[in-house]
C-alpha positions as CSV (number, residue, x, y, z in Angstrom):
1,M,72.0,30.0,42.5
2,Y,69.9,30.1,45.6
3,L,67.7,27.7,47.7
4,I,64.0,27.8,47.8
5,S,61.4,26.2,50.4
6,L,57.9,25.9,48.7
7,L,54.9,25.5,50.3
8,A,51.8,22.7,49.2
9,L,49.2,24.7,47.1
10,V,51.6,27.6,46.6
11,A,53.3,29.1,43.7
12,V,56.6,30.9,43.7
13,P,57.4,32.7,41.0
14,L,61.7,32.5,40.4
15,Q,64.5,35.0,38.7
16,Q,62.9,37.1,35.9
17,G,65.0,37.7,32.9
18,T,66.6,36.0,29.9
19,Q,67.8,33.3,32.3
20,T,67.0,31.6,35.4
21,D,68.9,29.5,38.0
22,T,67.6,28.1,40.8
23,T,67.4,25.1,42.8
24,V,64.3,23.6,45.1
25,A,64.6,21.0,48.1
26,V,62.1,18.3,47.6
27,S,61.4,15.4,49.7
28,Q,61.4,11.6,49.0
29,G,58.3,10.5,47.0
30,T,58.3,14.0,45.0
31,R,57.1,13.7,41.3
32,L,58.4,16.2,38.8
33,R,55.8,17.8,36.0
34,V,57.2,19.6,33.3
35,E,54.9,21.1,30.0
36,N,56.7,22.9,27.9
37,Q,54.8,24.6,25.0
38,G,58.2,24.9,23.3
39,G,62.0,24.5,23.7
40,D,64.0,21.3,24.8
41,I,63.7,19.9,28.3
42,L,67.2,18.5,29.1
43,V,67.0,16.6,32.1
44,H,70.2,14.9,34.4
45,A,70.1,12.8,37.4
46,W,72.0,13.4,40.3
47,D,72.3,12.1,44.2
48,K,71.0,15.8,45.7
49,N,67.6,15.6,47.4
50,Q,67.2,18.9,45.1
51,V,65.8,19.9,41.7
52,R,67.7,22.8,39.9
53,I,65.7,24.8,37.6
54,Q,68.1,26.3,34.5
55,A,66.1,27.7,31.8
56,S,66.6,30.2,28.6
57,H,63.2,32.6,27.9
58,S,62.5,35.8,27.0
59,R,62.3,38.7,28.6
60,R,58.5,38.9,29.1
61,S,58.2,35.2,30.1
62,H,59.1,34.1,34.0
63,I,59.1,30.8,35.3
64,V,56.9,29.4,38.5
65,A,57.7,26.5,40.8
66,R,54.3,24.7,42.2
67,L,54.4,21.9,44.7
68,T,51.0,20.5,45.3
69,G,51.2,17.9,47.8
70,A,53.8,15.5,46.3
71,V,54.0,16.9,42.7
72,L,56.1,19.5,41.8
73,S,55.0,21.8,38.4
74,I,57.4,24.0,36.4
75,E,56.0,26.0,34.0
76,A,56.5,29.5,32.6
77,Q,53.9,32.4,32.3
78,A,54.0,35.8,30.9
79,D,52.8,39.0,31.8
80,R,51.0,39.3,28.8
81,G,49.4,36.1,26.8
82,P,50.9,32.9,27.2
83,G,54.5,32.0,28.2
84,N,56.8,32.0,25.8
85,M,59.5,29.2,24.5
86,V,61.6,28.0,26.8
87,D,64.6,25.7,27.0
88,Y,64.8,23.9,30.1
89,E,67.7,22.0,31.8
90,L,66.9,20.5,34.7
91,T,68.7,18.7,37.4
92,V,66.6,15.9,39.4
93,P,67.0,13.3,42.1
94,S,67.8,9.8,40.5
95,W,64.6,8.2,42.5
96,M,62.5,11.2,41.2
97,P,59.3,9.9,39.1
98,L,59.1,12.2,35.9
99,K,56.1,13.6,33.7
100,L,57.3,15.6,30.8
101,G,55.7,17.1,27.5
102,G,54.5,19.9,25.3
103,M,53.5,21.0,22.0
104,Y,56.8,21.4,19.9
105,A,59.5,20.3,22.7
106,T,62.6,18.3,22.6
107,V,62.9,15.6,25.6
108,T,66.2,13.9,26.8
109,V,66.4,12.2,30.2
110,D,70.0,11.0,31.4
111,G,70.2,8.8,34.5
112,S,66.9,8.5,35.8
113,K,66.2,5.4,37.9
114,A,62.3,6.2,38.4
115,P,59.2,6.0,36.2
116,I,59.0,8.1,33.1
117,E,56.3,9.3,31.3
118,V,57.0,11.6,28.1
119,E,54.3,13.1,25.7
120,T,55.3,15.2,22.4
121,L,53.3,16.6,19.1
122,E,56.4,17.1,17.5
123,G,60.0,16.6,19.2
124,D,62.5,13.9,19.6
125,I,62.3,11.5,22.6
126,T,65.5,10.3,23.7
127,I,66.0,8.6,27.6
128,K,68.8,6.9,29.1
129,G,67.6,5.1,32.0
130,G,64.4,4.6,33.8
131,A,62.6,2.0,35.9
132,E,59.3,0.5,36.6
133,L,56.9,2.3,33.9
134,V,58.7,3.9,31.0
135,K,56.3,5.7,28.7
136,L,56.8,7.6,25.7
137,G,54.6,8.9,22.8
138,S,55.5,11.6,20.2
139,V,53.4,12.3,17.2
140,Q,56.1,13.4,15.0
141,G,59.5,12.7,16.8
142,K,61.8,9.6,17.0
143,I,61.9,7.5,20.0
144,V,65.1,6.4,21.1
145,V,65.6,4.8,24.9
146,S,68.6,2.3,26.4
147,G,69.2,1.2,29.7
148,T,65.6,1.2,31.1
149,R,64.8,-1.8,33.6
150,G,61.1,-2.1,33.8
151,R,58.1,-2.4,31.4
152,L,58.7,-0.1,28.3
153,E,55.8,1.4,26.3
154,L,56.6,3.1,23.0
155,N,54.2,5.0,20.6
156,S,55.2,7.1,17.5
157,V,53.0,8.2,15.0
158,S,55.3,9.0,11.6
159,E,58.9,8.5,13.1
160,D,61.1,5.1,14.1
161,V,61.8,3.5,17.5
162,E,65.1,2.7,18.7
163,A,65.4,0.7,22.3
164,S,68.5,-1.1,23.3
165,D,69.8,-2.9,26.6
166,I,66.3,-3.0,28.1
167,Q,65.7,-5.5,31.2
168,G,61.4,-5.8,31.1
169,D,58.5,-6.0,29.1
170,I,58.1,-4.1,25.7
171,V,54.9,-2.7,23.9
172,V,55.7,-0.7,20.9
173,E,53.1,0.7,18.5
174,T,54.1,2.7,15.4
175,V,52.2,4.2,12.2
176,S,55.2,4.8,9.8
177,G,58.7,3.8,11.1
178,D,61.2,1.4,11.5
179,V,61.0,-0.4,14.8
180,I,64.8,-1.8,16.0
181,L,64.9,-3.7,19.5
182,R,68.7,-4.8,20.4
183,R,70.0,-6.5,23.4
184,I,66.4,-7.0,24.7
185,D,65.8,-9.0,28.1
186,A,62.2,-9.6,28.0
187,K,59.6,-12.1,28.7
188,S,56.9,-10.2,26.6
189,V,57.1,-8.4,23.4
190,E,54.6,-6.8,21.4
191,V,55.3,-4.7,18.3
192,E,52.9,-3.5,15.5
193,T,53.8,-1.0,12.6
194,V,51.5,-0.4,9.6
195,S,54.6,0.9,7.8
196,G,58.1,-0.1,8.6
197,E,60.7,-2.9,9.3
198,L,60.8,-4.7,12.9
199,Y,64.1,-5.7,14.0
200,Y,64.2,-8.0,17.4
201,D,67.9,-9.0,18.3
202,G,67.1,-10.2,21.8
203,R,66.6,-13.5,24.2
204,V,63.9,-15.6,23.7
205,M,62.5,-16.9,27.2
206,D,61.2,-20.4,28.0
207,G,57.4,-19.2,28.7
208,G,57.6,-15.8,26.8
209,H,55.1,-14.3,24.3
210,Y,56.8,-12.3,20.8
211,S,54.4,-10.8,18.6
212,L,55.5,-8.6,15.7
213,L,53.1,-7.6,12.9
214,T,53.9,-5.0,10.1
215,H,51.4,-4.6,6.9
216,S,54.2,-3.9,4.7
217,G,57.8,-4.3,6.1
218,E,60.7,-6.5,6.7
219,I,60.8,-8.7,10.0
220,Y,64.2,-9.6,11.0
221,F,64.1,-12.0,14.0
222,S,66.8,-13.3,15.7
223,V,67.0,-17.0,17.3
224,A,69.5,-18.2,19.2
225,E,70.8,-21.9,19.3
226,A,69.0,-24.0,21.4
227,T,65.9,-22.0,21.6
228,N,62.5,-23.4,22.9
229,A,60.1,-21.8,20.9
230,T,56.9,-22.2,18.4
231,I,57.3,-19.8,16.0
232,A,54.2,-18.8,13.9
233,T,54.5,-16.8,10.7
234,A,52.0,-15.5,8.5
235,I,53.2,-13.9,5.2
236,G,50.7,-12.2,1.9
237,S,53.5,-11.6,-0.1
238,G,56.9,-12.9,0.8
239,D,58.8,-15.6,2.0
240,V,60.2,-17.1,5.3
241,S,64.0,-17.6,5.1
242,A,66.1,-18.5,8.2
243,S,69.8,-18.2,8.0
244,F,69.8,-22.1,9.9
245,P,68.0,-25.3,9.2
246,L,64.2,-25.1,10.3
247,P,62.2,-28.3,11.2
248,N,59.6,-29.2,9.1
249,S,56.3,-26.9,9.3
250,E,53.5,-27.9,11.7
251,R,51.0,-26.3,9.0
252,P,50.8,-27.0,5.5
253,S,49.6,-23.3,4.4
254,R,51.9,-21.6,2.3
255,R,50.9,-18.1,4.1
256,R,50.9,-19.4,7.5
257,Q,53.6,-21.4,8.7
258,T,54.5,-23.0,12.5
259,Y,58.4,-24.4,13.4
260,R,58.7,-26.3,16.7
261,L,61.9,-25.3,18.2
262,G,63.2,-27.4,21.2
263,N,60.5,-28.0,23.5
264,G,58.0,-25.2,21.4
265,S,58.0,-23.3,25.4
266,A,57.9,-20.1,23.8
267,A,55.4,-18.2,21.6
268,V,56.7,-16.4,18.4
269,E,54.1,-14.7,16.0
270,L,55.5,-13.1,13.5
271,E,53.1,-11.3,10.6
272,T,53.7,-8.9,7.8
273,F,51.4,-8.6,4.6
274,S,53.9,-7.3,2.1
275,G,57.3,-8.2,3.4
276,D,59.8,-10.9,4.0
277,I,60.1,-12.5,7.2
278,N,64.0,-13.1,8.0
279,L,64.9,-16.0,11.3
280,M,68.7,-14.9,12.2
281,R,70.8,-16.1,14.6
282,P,72.2,-13.2,17.2
283,S,75.6,-12.4,16.1
284,E,74.1,-12.4,12.2
285,L,71.4,-9.9,13.1
286,S,73.8,-7.3,15.2
287,A,76.3,-7.3,12.6
288,R,73.4,-6.4,10.3
289,L,72.2,-4.1,12.4
290,D,75.6,-2.4,13.6
291,R,75.9,-1.6,9.5
292,I,72.2,-0.1,9.3
293,M,72.8,2.2,12.5
294,R,76.6,3.1,11.1
295,A,74.6,4.1,7.5
296,R,71.8,5.8,9.6
297,E,74.5,7.9,11.8
298,E,76.5,8.9,8.4
299,R,73.3,10.5,6.4
300,E,72.4,12.3,9.3
301,A,75.9,13.7,9.8
302,A,75.5,14.7,6.1
303,K,72.0,16.3,6.6
304,A,73.6,18.5,9.7
305,A,76.5,19.5,7.7
306,H,74.6,20.3,4.7
307,K,72.3,22.4,7.1
308,Y,75.3,24.4,8.9
309,N,76.6,25.0,5.5
310,K,73.2,26.3,3.5
311,K,73.6,30.1,3.1
312,P,71.5,32.0,5.6
313,D,68.6,33.9,4.6
314,H,69.4,37.5,5.7
315,D,65.7,38.8,4.8
316,N,65.0,37.3,8.1
317,D,67.7,38.2,10.5
318,H,66.5,40.4,12.6
319,D,66.0,40.3,16.8
320,R,62.7,39.4,17.9
321,E,61.7,38.6,21.3
322,G,61.2,35.4,22.3
323,S,64.1,33.9,20.0
324,F,67.1,32.3,20.9
């Protein structure tokens, strides 16, 4: 490993071969941008003003770091044709804003205290940390985020979204996937999915706004005792149920009901065209989610074990440049 000083507007090729391991000095305020066509991007945080770049790639590819103004860009280039698949492991200052993405890229960030933006076509996104604004999007990938302190914007087309231990406003959009929000401390929450279950286990603040909408799916919403909220529900074919006594609805319509709790300060809007709306105490919903998460973990472990034990296809078992 060695230290490189990068000059603005100058691209510096790093070590060539199948492995790259280089450290780059950066100044406070520098942003990191990584675009990876295929492969993993794993980011750790530390307290040094340096970026350590570790990468696995084919022999014909090399990694280039380019500092343009206040942006450090990292990309793969090849002697012939486009850059091949690369697996990155990066260690960055905890203050460094991140912009990461790729076509087929699995992205994991742990320990960041800065803004994060991630976008992938196919690949899971897992974030622990982040601040100010965390914006994540995947077409075919699961999004899991925890510990964010700031605004959270999540978008997935065909997979689930899970967020926990969040302090800040939340916006979530999916087409077909469940949304699970746990231990949320937010004054504004907007969640919308075409087909999926919605779970909100968090605070309902005085003066806050909480909107959960699914076309086809159940809604589970936690309501603590002494909550001040006006809860407006809308259902197509389903029912509204509560695990605690509800006041009489202020609207006579069967499909639309309005319940005022306390002084009604917070606005809660819950809507499903095909499914039930379930109002629960936080402890009840938390216990339900614990069971759901355990069941999912068991299914994932079973799938992984099945894949591991599957008989290999020796017909395709030969060395090819760019495979890892």
